[in-house]
C-alpha positions in Angstrom: 5.0 12.3 -8.8 4.5 9.7 -6.1 1.7 7.3 -5.6 0.6 5.6 -2.3 -1.2 2.2 -2.2 -2.7 -0.1 0.7 -0.8 -3.6 1.2 -3.0 -6.6 0.9 -3.4 -9.6 3.3 -2.8 -12.3 0.7 0.9 -13.1 0.0 2.6 -14.5 -2.9 5.6 -16.3 -1.2 6.5 -18.7 -4.2 6.4 -17.4 -7.7 9.8 -16.8 -9.2 11.2 -13.3 -9.0 11.7 -11.2 -12.0 14.7 -9.3 -10.7 17.4 -9.7 -8.1 17.4 -6.1 -7.1 16.2 -5.4 -3.5 16.5 -2.6 -0.8 16.0 -2.4 2.9 12.8 -0.9 4.5 13.4 2.6 6.0 11.8 1.9 9.3 13.1 -1.6 9.7 13.9 -1.1 13.4 10.4 -0.1 14.4 9.1 -2.8 12.2 11.2 -5.3 14.6 10.3 -3.2 17.8 6.3 -4.0 16.9 7.1 -7.5 15.8 8.9 -8.3 19.4 5.6 -7.3 20.9 3.6 -9.5 18.8 5.8 -12.4 19.0 5.2 -12.3 22.8 1.8 -12.7 22.5 -0.4 -16.2 22.4 -2.5 -17.5 19.4 -5.6 -16.5 21.4 -4.4 -13.0 21.8 -3.5 -12.5 18.2 -6.9 -13.9 17.5 -8.7 -11.3 19.6 -6.4 -8.3 18.5 -7.0 -8.9 14.8 -10.4 -10.7 14.9 -9.2 -13.3 13.1 -10.1 -17.3 13.0 -8.3 -19.6 15.0 -6.6 -21.1 12.0 -5.4 -17.5 10.7 -4.0 -16.9 14.2 -2.1 -20.2 14.3 -0.7 -19.0 10.8 0.1 -15.5 12.2 1.4 -16.7 15.2 4.1 -19.0 13.5 5.1 -15.9 11.4 5.9 -13.8 14.6 7.7 -16.6 15.7 9.8 -17.4 12.4 10.4 -13.5 12.0 14.0 -12.6 11.4 15.3 -9.5 12.2 17.8 -9.5 9.6 16.2 -9.2 6.4 18.0 -10.8 3.4 16.8 -12.6 0.2 16.7 -16.1 1.9 14.2 -15.0 4.4 12.2 -12.3 2.6 11.0 -11.0 -0.8 10.4 -7.6 -2.4 7.2 -6.1 -1.2 5.7 -5.4 -4.9 6.1 -9.1 -5.6 5.0 -10.3 -2.3 1.5 -8.6 -1.7 -1.3 -10.2 -3.8 -4.9 -8.8 -3.3 -6.9 -7.0 -5.8 -4.8 -3.7 -5.8 -1.8 -6.1 -6.8 -4.0 -7.7 -9.8 -4.4 -4.3 -11.2 -0.6 -3.4 -11.0 0.1 -7.0 -12.6 4.0 -6.4 -11.1 5.4 -9.7 -12.9 4.5 -8.2 -16.2 6.1 -4.6 -15.9 8.8 -4.5 -18.0 12.4 -5.0 -16.4 13.2 -1.2 -17.7 10.4 0.3 -15.8 11.5 -1.0 -12.5 13.3 1.9 -11.6 10.4 4.1 -12.5 8.2 1.7 -10.1 10.8 2.0 -7.1 10.8 5.7 -7.8 7.0 6.4 -7.6 5.3 3.7 -5.9 5.2 3.6 -1.7 3.0 1.0 -0.1 1.7 1.9 3.3 2.2 -0.9 5.9 0.7 -1.5 9.5 4.2 -3.4 10.3 6.8 -1.6 8.2 5.1 1.8 8.1 5.8 2.7 4.3 7.6 0.5 1.7 9.2 0.9 -1.6 8.3 -1.7 -4.1 11.9 -3.6 -3.8 12.2 -3.3 -0.1 12.4 -6.7 1.4 9.6 -7.9 3.6 8.8 -10.9 5.5 5.5 -12.7 5.7 3.0 -10.9 8.1 -0.3 -10.0 8.6 -1.1 -6.5 10.4 -3.5 -4.1 9.4 -2.9 -0.5 10.0 -6.3 0.0 12.0 -5.1 -2.7 14.5 -5.4 -1.2 17.9 -1.9 -2.4 19.3 -0.1 -0.2 21.9 3.8 0.1 21.5 5.3 1.8 24.1 3.8 5.4 24.8 1.6 5.1 21.6 -1.9 3.9 21.8 -2.1 2.4 18.4 -0.3 2.1 15.2 -1.6 5.3 13.8 0.0 7.2 16.2 3.3 5.0 15.8 3.5 5.7 12.3 1.8 8.8 11.2 4.7 11.3 11.9 7.1 8.9 10.2 5.3 8.0 7.4 4.3 11.9 6.6 7.9 13.2 6.9 9.5 10.4 5.1 6.7 11.5 2.1 8.0 15.0 2.5 11.9 14.4 2.3 11.4 12.6 -1.1 8.9 15.1 -2.6 9.2 18.8 -3.8 6.5 21.3 -2.9 3.2 20.8 -4.9 4.6 17.7 -6.5 1.6 15.3 -7.0 1.0 12.6 -4.6 -1.6 10.3 -5.8 -3.7 8.7 -3.1 -4.9 5.3 -4.2 -4.7 3.7 -0.5 -7.8 2.8 1.3 -9.2 5.3 4.0 -8.0 3.1 6.6 -4.3 3.3 5.5 -4.2 6.8 4.3 -5.3 7.8 8.1 -1.5 6.9 8.6 -0.4 10.1 6.6 -1.0 13.5 8.2 -2.2 15.5 5.1 -2.2 18.7 6.7 1.4 18.6 7.2 2.3 17.3 3.2 3.7 19.5 1.1 2.7 17.8 -1.8 -0.5 18.5 -3.9 -2.9 15.5 -3.0 -4.9 14.1 -5.4 -7.4 11.1 -4.4 -8.9 9.2 -7.6 -12.4 8.0 -7.1 -13.9 4.9 -8.9 -17.4 4.3 -9.5 -19.5 1.8 -11.4 -22.9 1.6 -12.4 -25.1 -0.8 -10.3 -28.9 -1.0 -11.0 -28.9 2.2 -12.8 -26.7 4.1 -10.0 -23.3 4.9 -9.7 -21.7 3.3 -6.6 -18.3 2.7 -5.4 -18.1 -1.3 -5.3 -15.1 -2.1 -3.0 -13.7 -5.3 -5.1 -13.9 -3.2 -8.5 -12.1 0.0 -6.8 -9.6 -1.9 -5.1 -8.3 -3.4 -8.6 -9.0 0.2 -10.3 -6.6 1.8 -7.9 -3.8 -0.8 -8.9 -4.6 -0.4 -12.7 -4.4 3.3 -12.4 -0.8 2.8 -10.8 0.1 0.5 -14.0 -1.2 3.3 -16.3 1.0 5.7 -14.8 4.0 3.4 -15.3 2.9 2.5 -18.8 2.4 5.6 -20.2 5.1 7.6 -18.2 2.3 10.3 -16.4 3.6 13.1 -14.8 0.8 15.5 -14.6 -2.9 15.8 -13.5 -4.0 16.1 -17.2 -2.4 12.9 -18.2 -3.6 11.2 -15.1 -7.4 12.3 -16.3 -6.5 10.2 -19.5 -6.8 6.9 -17.5 -8.7 4.4 -19.6 -7.8 1.1 -18.4 -10.5 -1.7 -17.5 -13.2 0.8 -19.3 -12.7 3.4 -16.7 -13.3 7.1 -18.0 -12.9 10.3 -16.0 -16.1 11.8 -15.5 -16.2 15.9 -15.3 -19.8 15.6 -14.8 -19.6 13.6 -11.6 -16.4 15.2 -10.2 -17.4 17.6 -7.4 -13.8 18.3 -6.3 -10.9 19.0 -8.6 -8.6 16.9 -6.2 -11.0 13.9 -6.2 -11.5 13.1 -10.0 -14.2 10.6 -10.5 -13.6 7.9 -13.1 -16.9 5.8 -13.9 -17.7 2.8 -16.0 
């Protein structure tokens, strides 16, 4: 089983790391190529490209200027301990027992606009680059064109035919995977909450639930779909009644 999630805009660059283990991103050469283009941009061009404030443009201009092509523990941190958004609140990586780190490294893949796809212990530097950013790179018109073939091939290379691939990524990031070419059995859980008497996908809660589901997979050593349907963290429960497609199981609370 493999699990894919989105990255986060918020970063934790300060917390003490619970392990010294680290690995190198698979597509670092491509990341460097993208970064070089970003480093040539002005602050205003960055603001316009990413539709962000001047303050955020200043921050990310500085990051692109300071980016080091050679990644080391002196200038980079493992991805799982660096991303710090709602999904990662659900994963709560710092409390994962050290004897589970190998399982985390084996199962989780993080999609990234800059790095393509990351293993949890891959070293990354501070950046902001959403997958949906319309950045042309050489003969590619956008980041989806840059990454889709690479990401899909890398996932297939790691997986057996019909092995479970649990999609806990956002729609924006999952479009970086060519699902028609996947040899895995794709499962895309859906998380819904009651609001004003109606079941709805509420983005904030759904993001955290995606992270919590990965944590459940690690905590419970989940390997099958039946085991996955037992997910009960944060008071969610599988609802057969509300599930219309087998590959899109619905969890409600």
